[in-house]
N, CA, C and O atoms as a CHARMM CRD file, in Angstrom:
* protein
*
  308
    1    1 MET  N    -20.38000   5.71300  17.61100 PROA 1      0.00000
    2    1 MET  CA   -19.38500   5.46900  17.18200 PROA 1      0.00000
    3    1 MET  C    -17.80100   6.32700  17.58200 PROA 1      0.00000
    4    1 MET  O    -16.64100   6.10100  17.23900 PROA 1      0.00000
    5    2 LEU  N    -18.46200   7.43200  18.50200 PROA 2      0.00000
    6    2 LEU  CA   -17.30500   8.16100  19.20700 PROA 2      0.00000
    7    2 LEU  C    -16.59300   7.67500  20.29800 PROA 2      0.00000
    8    2 LEU  O    -15.41000   7.77800  20.62300 PROA 2      0.00000
    9    3 GLY  N    -18.17900   6.76500  21.12000 PROA 3      0.00000
   10    3 GLY  CA   -17.43100   6.17200  22.25900 PROA 3      0.00000
   11    3 GLY  C    -16.88300   4.84900  21.82800 PROA 3      0.00000
   12    3 GLY  O    -16.36500   4.06100  22.62000 PROA 3      0.00000
   13    4 LEU  N    -16.99800   4.66200  20.72200 PROA 4      0.00000
   14    4 LEU  CA   -16.18900   3.10600  20.42100 PROA 4      0.00000
   15    4 LEU  C    -14.66900   3.60400  20.25100 PROA 4      0.00000
   16    4 LEU  O    -13.67000   3.15300  20.81200 PROA 4      0.00000
   17    5 LEU  N    -14.76800   4.68300  19.30400 PROA 5      0.00000
   18    5 LEU  CA   -13.27600   5.23000  19.06500 PROA 5      0.00000
   19    5 LEU  C    -12.54400   5.57200  20.34800 PROA 5      0.00000
   20    5 LEU  O    -11.32600   5.39200  20.36300 PROA 5      0.00000
   21    6 GLU  N    -13.15900   6.05200  21.43600 PROA 6      0.00000
   22    6 GLU  CA   -12.43600   6.56600  22.37300 PROA 6      0.00000
   23    6 GLU  C    -11.92300   4.61200  23.30400 PROA 6      0.00000
   24    6 GLU  O    -10.84300   4.30900  23.81100 PROA 6      0.00000
   25    7 ARG  N    -12.61000   4.14100  23.23400 PROA 7      0.00000
   26    7 ARG  CA   -12.08600   2.65200  23.77500 PROA 7      0.00000
   27    7 ARG  C    -11.03200   2.04900  22.87900 PROA 7      0.00000
   28    7 ARG  O     -9.99900   1.52700  23.29500 PROA 7      0.00000
   29    8 MET  N    -11.34100   2.15300  21.76100 PROA 8      0.00000
   30    8 MET  CA   -10.04600   1.59600  20.93500 PROA 8      0.00000
   31    8 MET  C     -8.68600   2.46100  21.21800 PROA 8      0.00000
   32    8 MET  O     -7.56300   1.99000  21.39600 PROA 8      0.00000
   33    9 ILE  N     -9.09000   3.94900  21.21600 PROA 9      0.00000
   34    9 ILE  CA    -7.89800   4.46500  21.38600 PROA 9      0.00000
   35    9 ILE  C     -6.85200   4.08700  23.28000 PROA 9      0.00000
   36    9 ILE  O     -5.67300   3.88100  23.56900 PROA 9      0.00000
   37   10 VAL  N     -8.10500   4.17900  24.04000 PROA 10     0.00000
   38   10 VAL  CA    -7.24900   4.02700  25.50200 PROA 10     0.00000
   39   10 VAL  C     -7.36800   2.25700  25.48400 PROA 10     0.00000
   40   10 VAL  O     -7.02600   1.96200  26.62900 PROA 10     0.00000
   41   11 ALA  N     -7.60000   1.29900  24.94100 PROA 11     0.00000
   42   11 ALA  CA    -7.00900   0.19900  24.62500 PROA 11     0.00000
   43   11 ALA  C     -5.77300   0.20200  23.99700 PROA 11     0.00000
   44   11 ALA  O     -5.06500  -0.73300  24.37100 PROA 11     0.00000
   45   12 ARG  N     -5.23700   0.98200  23.11500 PROA 12     0.00000
   46   12 ARG  CA    -4.09200   1.20600  22.49300 PROA 12     0.00000
   47   12 ARG  C     -2.73200   1.54400  23.79300 PROA 12     0.00000
   48   12 ARG  O     -1.77100   0.89300  24.20300 PROA 12     0.00000
   49   13 PHE  N     -3.20500   2.66300  24.04800 PROA 13     0.00000
   50   13 PHE  CA    -2.52300   3.14100  24.89400 PROA 13     0.00000
   51   13 PHE  C     -2.22000   2.81500  26.39100 PROA 13     0.00000
   52   13 PHE  O     -1.15900   2.99700  26.98800 PROA 13     0.00000
   53   14 ASP  N     -3.34600   2.31000  26.84800 PROA 14     0.00000
   54   14 ASP  CA    -3.12500   1.80100  28.21600 PROA 14     0.00000
   55   14 ASP  C     -3.43800   0.22500  28.41200 PROA 14     0.00000
   56   14 ASP  O     -4.54600  -0.29700  28.53900 PROA 14     0.00000
   57   15 PRO  N     -1.82300  -0.55800  28.39900 PROA 15     0.00000
   58   15 PRO  CA    -1.86200  -2.05300  28.54000 PROA 15     0.00000
   59   15 PRO  C     -2.99600  -2.45500  29.48900 PROA 15     0.00000
   60   15 PRO  O     -3.92100  -3.22100  29.21800 PROA 15     0.00000
   61   16 GLN  N     -2.75200  -1.74000  30.77900 PROA 16     0.00000
   62   16 GLN  CA    -3.55700  -2.34400  31.80800 PROA 16     0.00000
   63   16 GLN  C     -5.29400  -2.52100  31.95500 PROA 16     0.00000
   64   16 GLN  O     -5.90600  -3.34600  32.63200 PROA 16     0.00000
   65   17 ALA  N     -5.89800  -1.30000  30.95300 PROA 17     0.00000
   66   17 ALA  CA    -6.98200  -0.99200  30.66500 PROA 17     0.00000
   67   17 ALA  C     -7.64900  -1.72800  29.32500 PROA 17     0.00000
   68   17 ALA  O     -8.83000  -1.48300  29.07700 PROA 17     0.00000
   69   18 ARG  N     -6.83100  -2.70900  28.38700 PROA 18     0.00000
   70   18 ARG  CA    -6.65000  -2.96300  27.08400 PROA 18     0.00000
   71   18 ARG  C     -7.90000  -4.23100  27.33400 PROA 18     0.00000
   72   18 ARG  O     -8.91400  -4.23100  26.63600 PROA 18     0.00000
   73   19 ALA  N     -7.69900  -5.11900  28.24900 PROA 19     0.00000
   74   19 ALA  CA    -8.73500  -6.31500  28.04000 PROA 19     0.00000
   75   19 ALA  C    -10.07700  -5.58800  28.27900 PROA 19     0.00000
   76   19 ALA  O    -10.92500  -5.57300  27.38700 PROA 19     0.00000
   77   20 GLY  N    -10.25100  -5.07600  29.28800 PROA 20     0.00000
   78   20 GLY  CA   -11.66800  -3.99200  29.65900 PROA 20     0.00000
   79   20 GLY  C    -12.15600  -3.53500  28.59500 PROA 20     0.00000
   80   20 GLY  O    -13.15800  -4.01200  28.06000 PROA 20     0.00000
   81   21 GLU  N    -11.52900  -2.59000  28.17600 PROA 21     0.00000
   82   21 GLU  CA   -11.63100  -1.68900  27.04000 PROA 21     0.00000
   83   21 GLU  C    -12.53300  -2.46900  25.98800 PROA 21     0.00000
   84   21 GLU  O    -13.70300  -2.24500  25.67800 PROA 21     0.00000
   85   22 LEU  N    -11.55700  -3.56600  25.47000 PROA 22     0.00000
   86   22 LEU  CA   -11.69900  -4.48600  24.31400 PROA 22     0.00000
   87   22 LEU  C    -13.18500  -4.98700  24.27300 PROA 22     0.00000
   88   22 LEU  O    -13.99100  -4.93600  23.34400 PROA 22     0.00000
   89   23 ARG  N    -13.33600  -5.55300  25.71100 PROA 23     0.00000
   90   23 ARG  CA   -14.90300  -6.19500  26.29200 PROA 23     0.00000
   91   23 ARG  C    -15.71900  -5.55600  26.11500 PROA 23     0.00000
   92   23 ARG  O    -16.70100  -6.07800  25.58500 PROA 23     0.00000
   93   24 ALA  N    -15.77600  -4.11800  26.44300 PROA 24     0.00000
   94   24 ALA  CA   -16.85300  -2.78600  26.35000 PROA 24     0.00000
   95   24 ALA  C    -16.76200  -2.39800  24.92900 PROA 24     0.00000
   96   24 ALA  O    -17.74800  -1.72500  24.62900 PROA 24     0.00000
   97   25 ALA  N    -15.81100  -2.59700  23.77500 PROA 25     0.00000
   98   25 ALA  CA   -15.69600  -2.05400  22.80700 PROA 25     0.00000
   99   25 ALA  C    -16.64800  -3.25300  22.10100 PROA 25     0.00000
  100   25 ALA  O    -17.59400  -2.96400  21.36900 PROA 25     0.00000
  101   26 ASN  N    -16.37800  -4.23500  22.32900 PROA 26     0.00000
  102   26 ASN  CA   -17.56100  -5.61000  21.55200 PROA 26     0.00000
  103   26 ASN  C    -18.97900  -5.05200  22.15200 PROA 26     0.00000
  104   26 ASN  O    -19.91000  -4.90900  21.35900 PROA 26     0.00000
  105   27 LEU  N    -19.12000  -4.80800  23.20900 PROA 27     0.00000
  106   27 LEU  CA   -20.77100  -4.41100  23.75000 PROA 27     0.00000
  107   27 LEU  C    -20.95100  -3.18300  23.13400 PROA 27     0.00000
  108   27 LEU  O    -22.03500  -2.76400  23.53900 PROA 27     0.00000
  109   28 GLU  N    -20.44400  -2.36700  22.34700 PROA 28     0.00000
  110   28 GLU  CA   -20.99500  -1.35100  21.96100 PROA 28     0.00000
  111   28 GLU  C    -20.97100  -1.62900  20.44300 PROA 28     0.00000
  112   28 GLU  O    -21.80700  -1.02300  19.77200 PROA 28     0.00000
  113   29 ILE  N    -20.20000  -2.39000  19.87600 PROA 29     0.00000
  114   29 ILE  CA   -20.04100  -2.87200  18.66900 PROA 29     0.00000
  115   29 ILE  C    -21.62800  -3.95400  18.38400 PROA 29     0.00000
  116   29 ILE  O    -21.93900  -4.21800  17.22300 PROA 29     0.00000
  117   30 GLU  N    -22.16200  -4.27900  19.11600 PROA 30     0.00000
  118   30 GLU  CA   -23.53100  -5.03700  19.09400 PROA 30     0.00000
  119   30 GLU  C    -24.21600  -3.95000  18.92600 PROA 30     0.00000
  120   30 GLU  O    -24.70700  -3.73100  17.81800 PROA 30     0.00000
  121   31 ILE  N    -24.42200  -2.89500  20.16500 PROA 31     0.00000
  122   31 ILE  CA   -25.21700  -1.90200  20.30700 PROA 31     0.00000
  123   31 ILE  C    -25.63300  -1.44400  19.17100 PROA 31     0.00000
  124   31 ILE  O    -26.79900  -1.33200  18.78900 PROA 31     0.00000
  125   32 LEU  N    -24.29000  -1.07600  18.41500 PROA 32     0.00000
  126   32 LEU  CA   -24.09600  -0.23200  17.02600 PROA 32     0.00000
  127   32 LEU  C    -25.02600  -0.76800  16.13800 PROA 32     0.00000
  128   32 LEU  O    -25.63900   0.06700  15.47400 PROA 32     0.00000
  129   33 ARG  N    -25.32700  -2.09100  15.92600 PROA 33     0.00000
  130   33 ARG  CA   -25.59300  -3.19600  15.14500 PROA 33     0.00000
  131   33 ARG  C    -27.25400  -2.78100  15.11000 PROA 33     0.00000
  132   33 ARG  O    -28.00600  -2.60300  14.15100 PROA 33     0.00000
  133   34 SER  N    -27.44700  -2.72000  16.33700 PROA 34     0.00000
  134   34 SER  CA   -29.06600  -2.92000  16.86400 PROA 34     0.00000
  135   34 SER  C    -29.44700  -1.77000  15.97700 PROA 34     0.00000
  136   34 SER  O    -30.11900  -1.75100  14.94600 PROA 34     0.00000
  137   35 LEU  N    -28.68500  -0.57000  16.81900 PROA 35     0.00000
  138   35 LEU  CA   -29.46800   0.56600  16.26300 PROA 35     0.00000
  139   35 LEU  C    -29.49300   1.13200  15.03700 PROA 35     0.00000
  140   35 LEU  O    -30.31000   1.99700  14.72300 PROA 35     0.00000
  141   36 TRP  N    -28.42700   0.58900  14.13000 PROA 36     0.00000
  142   36 TRP  CA   -28.40900   0.74800  12.81200 PROA 36     0.00000
  143   36 TRP  C    -29.33100  -0.23100  11.80900 PROA 36     0.00000
  144   36 TRP  O    -29.67000   0.06200  10.66200 PROA 36     0.00000
  145   37 ARG  N    -29.65900  -1.50200  12.54900 PROA 37     0.00000
  146   37 ARG  CA   -31.10500  -1.94200  12.21600 PROA 37     0.00000
  147   37 ARG  C    -32.42800  -1.36500  12.52900 PROA 37     0.00000
  148   37 ARG  O    -33.45200  -1.60500  11.88900 PROA 37     0.00000
  149   38 ILE  N    -32.34500  -0.63100  13.49900 PROA 38     0.00000
  150   38 ILE  CA   -33.55000   0.26200  13.53500 PROA 38     0.00000
  151   38 ILE  C    -33.56700   1.43300  12.82700 PROA 38     0.00000
  152   38 ILE  O    -34.66100   1.91000  12.52400 PROA 38     0.00000
  153   39 VAL  N    -32.62100   1.94800  12.52900 PROA 39     0.00000
  154   39 VAL  CA   -32.50500   3.01100  11.63000 PROA 39     0.00000
  155   39 VAL  C    -33.08400   2.28700   9.80300 PROA 39     0.00000
  156   39 VAL  O    -33.82400   2.68100   8.90100 PROA 39     0.00000
  157   40 HSD  N    -32.53700   1.53000   9.96500 PROA 40     0.00000
  158   40 HSD  CA   -32.98200   0.65000   8.83900 PROA 40     0.00000
  159   40 HSD  C    -34.34000   0.50000   8.68200 PROA 40     0.00000
  160   40 HSD  O    -35.03300   0.66100   7.67800 PROA 40     0.00000
  161   41 GLY  N    -34.62700   0.17900   9.77900 PROA 41     0.00000
  162   41 GLY  CA   -36.47700  -0.50200   9.90200 PROA 41     0.00000
  163   41 GLY  C    -36.91700   0.75600   9.64600 PROA 41     0.00000
  164   41 GLY  O    -37.44100   0.78300   8.53300 PROA 41     0.00000
  165   42 ARG  N    -36.93600   1.93100  10.25400 PROA 42     0.00000
  166   42 ARG  CA   -37.65400   3.15200  10.10900 PROA 42     0.00000
  167   42 ARG  C    -37.48200   3.67900   8.83500 PROA 42     0.00000
  168   42 ARG  O    -37.91400   4.80500   8.58800 PROA 42     0.00000
  169   43 GLY  N    -36.76600   2.85400   7.78100 PROA 43     0.00000
  170   43 GLY  CA   -36.60200   3.69300   6.70500 PROA 43     0.00000
  171   43 GLY  C    -35.83700   4.61900   6.15300 PROA 43     0.00000
  172   43 GLY  O    -35.93300   4.92900   4.96500 PROA 43     0.00000
  173   44 TRP  N    -34.88600   5.21900   7.09400 PROA 44     0.00000
  174   44 TRP  CA   -33.81800   6.44400   6.96700 PROA 44     0.00000
  175   44 TRP  C    -32.66200   5.98300   6.40200 PROA 44     0.00000
  176   44 TRP  O    -31.73800   6.74400   6.11700 PROA 44     0.00000
  177   45 ILE  N    -32.62900   4.66100   6.19300 PROA 45     0.00000
  178   45 ILE  CA   -30.97600   4.42800   5.35200 PROA 45     0.00000
  179   45 ILE  C    -31.59400   3.35500   4.34000 PROA 45     0.00000
  180   45 ILE  O    -32.75300   2.99500   4.54900 PROA 45     0.00000
  181   46 ALA  N    -30.96700   2.87900   3.37300 PROA 46     0.00000
  182   46 ALA  CA   -31.24400   1.92100   1.99800 PROA 46     0.00000
  183   46 ALA  C    -30.52500   0.85800   2.84300 PROA 46     0.00000
  184   46 ALA  O    -29.89600   0.97100   3.89500 PROA 46     0.00000
  185   47 THR  N    -30.76500  -0.06700   2.17600 PROA 47     0.00000
  186   47 THR  CA   -30.66400  -1.66100   2.75600 PROA 47     0.00000
  187   47 THR  C    -28.92900  -1.73500   2.23300 PROA 47     0.00000
  188   47 THR  O    -28.23600  -2.64500   2.68800 PROA 47     0.00000
  189   48 ARG  N    -28.44700  -0.92500   1.46200 PROA 48     0.00000
  190   48 ARG  CA   -27.20000  -1.21200   1.01000 PROA 48     0.00000
  191   48 ARG  C    -26.39500  -0.18900   1.90700 PROA 48     0.00000
  192   48 ARG  O    -25.17700  -0.36800   1.88000 PROA 48     0.00000
  193   49 GLN  N    -26.70700   0.52500   2.44900 PROA 49     0.00000
  194   49 GLN  CA   -26.21700   1.62300   3.29200 PROA 49     0.00000
  195   49 GLN  C    -26.10600   0.81900   4.69200 PROA 49     0.00000
  196   49 GLN  O    -25.01400   0.90000   5.25500 PROA 49     0.00000
  197   50 LEU  N    -27.08600   0.07700   5.29600 PROA 50     0.00000
  198   50 LEU  CA   -27.06100  -0.83800   6.39100 PROA 50     0.00000
  199   50 LEU  C    -26.02800  -2.27300   5.74700 PROA 50     0.00000
  200   50 LEU  O    -25.23300  -2.68800   6.59000 PROA 50     0.00000
  201   51 PHE  N    -26.00500  -2.80900   4.75400 PROA 51     0.00000
  202   51 PHE  CA   -25.03900  -3.48000   4.31000 PROA 51     0.00000
  203   51 PHE  C    -23.66800  -3.05600   4.56300 PROA 51     0.00000
  204   51 PHE  O    -22.96600  -3.79200   5.25500 PROA 51     0.00000
  205   52 PHE  N    -23.22800  -2.05600   4.13400 PROA 52     0.00000
  206   52 PHE  CA   -22.42600  -1.23200   4.42900 PROA 52     0.00000
  207   52 PHE  C    -21.57500  -1.38100   5.78300 PROA 52     0.00000
  208   52 PHE  O    -20.59900  -2.08800   6.03700 PROA 52     0.00000
  209   53 VAL  N    -22.21500  -0.56300   6.47500 PROA 53     0.00000
  210   53 VAL  CA   -22.09500  -0.25200   7.79400 PROA 53     0.00000
  211   53 VAL  C    -22.19500  -1.65600   8.91200 PROA 53     0.00000
  212   53 VAL  O    -21.60400  -1.62500   9.99200 PROA 53     0.00000
  213   54 THR  N    -22.89500  -2.66800   8.53800 PROA 54     0.00000
  214   54 THR  CA   -22.61000  -3.81300   9.30600 PROA 54     0.00000
  215   54 THR  C    -21.25400  -4.46000   8.91100 PROA 54     0.00000
  216   54 THR  O    -20.47300  -4.86900   9.77000 PROA 54     0.00000
  217   55 THR  N    -21.00700  -4.53700   7.59900 PROA 55     0.00000
  218   55 THR  CA   -19.95400  -4.97000   7.32200 PROA 55     0.00000
  219   55 THR  C    -18.44000  -4.65400   7.78800 PROA 55     0.00000
  220   55 THR  O    -17.42400  -5.32400   7.97100 PROA 55     0.00000
  221   56 LYS  N    -18.78700  -3.35200   7.88200 PROA 56     0.00000
  222   56 LYS  CA   -17.54600  -2.64400   8.72000 PROA 56     0.00000
  223   56 LYS  C    -17.78700  -2.64400   9.99500 PROA 56     0.00000
  224   56 LYS  O    -16.75500  -2.37500  10.61100 PROA 56     0.00000
  225   57 LEU  N    -18.68800  -2.82400  10.67800 PROA 57     0.00000
  226   57 LEU  CA   -18.75100  -3.34200  12.23700 PROA 57     0.00000
  227   57 LEU  C    -18.09800  -4.63700  12.46200 PROA 57     0.00000
  228   57 LEU  O    -17.21800  -4.98600  13.24900 PROA 57     0.00000
  229   58 ASP  N    -18.81300  -5.29800  11.49300 PROA 58     0.00000
  230   58 ASP  CA   -18.17600  -7.03600  11.31900 PROA 58     0.00000
  231   58 ASP  C    -16.70500  -6.90000  11.38400 PROA 58     0.00000
  232   58 ASP  O    -16.26400  -7.40700  12.41500 PROA 58     0.00000
  233   59 GLU  N    -15.83500  -6.40100  10.64800 PROA 59     0.00000
  234   59 GLU  CA   -14.71400  -6.39800  10.25500 PROA 59     0.00000
  235   59 GLU  C    -13.63000  -5.83900  11.80500 PROA 59     0.00000
  236   59 GLU  O    -12.61700  -6.34800  12.28300 PROA 59     0.00000
  237   60 ILE  N    -14.51400  -4.47600  12.25200 PROA 60     0.00000
  238   60 ILE  CA   -13.99600  -3.96600  13.41200 PROA 60     0.00000
  239   60 ILE  C    -14.10500  -4.96300  14.62400 PROA 60     0.00000
  240   60 ILE  O    -13.12300  -5.08400  15.35600 PROA 60     0.00000
  241   61 GLY  N    -15.16100  -5.62600  14.85400 PROA 61     0.00000
  242   61 GLY  CA   -15.24000  -6.72800  15.70900 PROA 61     0.00000
  243   61 GLY  C    -14.63400  -7.75300  15.67700 PROA 61     0.00000
  244   61 GLY  O    -14.29800  -8.38400  16.67900 PROA 61     0.00000
  245   62 ARG  N    -14.39500  -8.08200  14.47400 PROA 62     0.00000
  246   62 ARG  CA   -13.44200  -9.25500  14.34400 PROA 62     0.00000
  247   62 ARG  C    -11.84100  -9.06900  14.90600 PROA 62     0.00000
  248   62 ARG  O    -11.09500  -9.74700  15.61200 PROA 62     0.00000
  249   63 MET  N    -11.73400  -7.70700  14.15700 PROA 63     0.00000
  250   63 MET  CA   -10.08400  -6.89300  14.87700 PROA 63     0.00000
  251   63 MET  C     -9.75800  -6.97900  16.15400 PROA 63     0.00000
  252   63 MET  O     -8.71700  -7.45300  16.60800 PROA 63     0.00000
  253   64 ALA  N    -10.93300  -6.37100  16.92000 PROA 64     0.00000
  254   64 ALA  CA   -11.09700  -6.24300  18.00400 PROA 64     0.00000
  255   64 ALA  C    -10.95900  -7.46200  18.85100 PROA 64     0.00000
  256   64 ALA  O    -10.38100  -7.49400  19.93700 PROA 64     0.00000
  257   65 GLY  N    -11.49300  -8.37500  18.30600 PROA 65     0.00000
  258   65 GLY  CA   -11.28900  -9.99000  19.02300 PROA 65     0.00000
  259   65 GLY  C    -10.40800 -10.37500  18.96800 PROA 65     0.00000
  260   65 GLY  O    -10.01100 -10.90000  20.00800 PROA 65     0.00000
  261   66 ALA  N     -9.45400 -10.40100  17.73300 PROA 66     0.00000
  262   66 ALA  CA    -8.23900 -10.80700  17.63700 PROA 66     0.00000
  263   66 ALA  C     -7.34900 -10.30200  18.56200 PROA 66     0.00000
  264   66 ALA  O     -6.42600 -10.88400  19.13100 PROA 66     0.00000
  265   67 TRP  N     -7.80000  -8.91400  18.67100 PROA 67     0.00000
  266   67 TRP  CA    -6.29100  -8.29000  19.40400 PROA 67     0.00000
  267   67 TRP  C     -6.60000  -8.71600  20.76200 PROA 67     0.00000
  268   67 TRP  O     -5.58400  -9.07600  21.35700 PROA 67     0.00000
  269   68 ARG  N     -7.56100  -8.78600  21.37700 PROA 68     0.00000
  270   68 ARG  CA    -8.25600  -9.30100  22.61000 PROA 68     0.00000
  271   68 ARG  C     -7.61600 -10.47600  22.85900 PROA 68     0.00000
  272   68 ARG  O     -7.07000 -10.52200  23.96100 PROA 68     0.00000
  273   69 LYS  N     -7.50600 -11.56200  22.08200 PROA 69     0.00000
  274   69 LYS  CA    -6.93400 -13.00300  22.12400 PROA 69     0.00000
  275   69 LYS  C     -5.52400 -12.92200  22.20500 PROA 69     0.00000
  276   69 LYS  O     -4.83200 -13.68800  22.87700 PROA 69     0.00000
  277   70 SER  N     -5.03900 -11.83900  21.40300 PROA 70     0.00000
  278   70 SER  CA    -3.44100 -11.93600  21.10500 PROA 70     0.00000
  279   70 SER  C     -2.96500 -11.45200  22.40100 PROA 70     0.00000
  280   70 SER  O     -1.99100 -11.98800  22.93000 PROA 70     0.00000
  281   71 ALA  N     -3.69400 -10.30200  23.05000 PROA 71     0.00000
  282   71 ALA  CA    -3.35300  -9.34100  24.27600 PROA 71     0.00000
  283   71 ALA  C     -3.95200 -10.41800  25.87100 PROA 71     0.00000
  284   71 ALA  O     -3.96900  -9.92400  26.99900 PROA 71     0.00000
  285   72 GLY  N     -4.29600 -11.59400  25.63400 PROA 72     0.00000
  286   72 GLY  CA    -4.32300 -12.50500  26.89500 PROA 72     0.00000
  287   72 GLY  C     -5.94300 -12.54100  27.10800 PROA 72     0.00000
  288   72 GLY  O     -6.39700 -13.50400  27.72400 PROA 72     0.00000
  289   73 GLY  N     -6.64300 -11.75100  26.73000 PROA 73     0.00000
  290   73 GLY  CA    -8.13500 -11.73900  27.34200 PROA 73     0.00000
  291   73 GLY  C     -8.94100 -12.69300  26.67600 PROA 73     0.00000
  292   73 GLY  O     -9.74000 -12.37400  25.79500 PROA 73     0.00000
  293   74 LYS  N     -8.71300 -14.14100  27.16300 PROA 74     0.00000
  294   74 LYS  CA    -9.57300 -14.95000  26.19600 PROA 74     0.00000
  295   74 LYS  C    -10.49700 -15.35100  27.16600 PROA 74     0.00000
  296   74 LYS  O    -10.76200 -16.55300  27.14400 PROA 74     0.00000
  297   75 ASP  N    -11.33100 -14.34200  28.42100 PROA 75     0.00000
  298   75 ASP  CA   -12.14900 -14.93600  28.68500 PROA 75     0.00000
  299   75 ASP  C    -13.26300 -14.44600  27.94800 PROA 75     0.00000
  300   75 ASP  O    -13.30800 -13.28000  27.55400 PROA 75     0.00000
  301   76 GLY  N    -14.27200 -15.37600  27.71600 PROA 76     0.00000
  302   76 GLY  CA   -15.42200 -15.03100  27.42800 PROA 76     0.00000
  303   76 GLY  C    -15.47100 -15.08300  25.85900 PROA 76     0.00000
  304   76 GLY  O    -14.39000 -15.11300  25.27100 PROA 76     0.00000
  305   77 PRO  N    -16.56700 -15.09600  25.17500 PROA 77     0.00000
  306   77 PRO  CA   -17.05000 -15.52800  23.72100 PROA 77     0.00000
  307   77 PRO  C    -16.39800 -13.69100  23.13000 PROA 77     0.00000
  308   77 PRO  O    -16.49800 -13.35000  21.95200 PROA 77     0.00000
């Protein structure tokens, strides 16, 4: 999560790196989703906790995707 936060801060303050950092942030979000599913599968968190985390990750992903589109980084899904 700290790596994702760092990428978002760099994207906010470095316009030249913005598109690349937002693409990398999207990849980190996908990795985090997978890691949280593994944590849930191991029984370390409850289903409601997984639902909460994945809901927040989805929200962050949508916001970053919209930011990337508005910044002109429309290359790729």
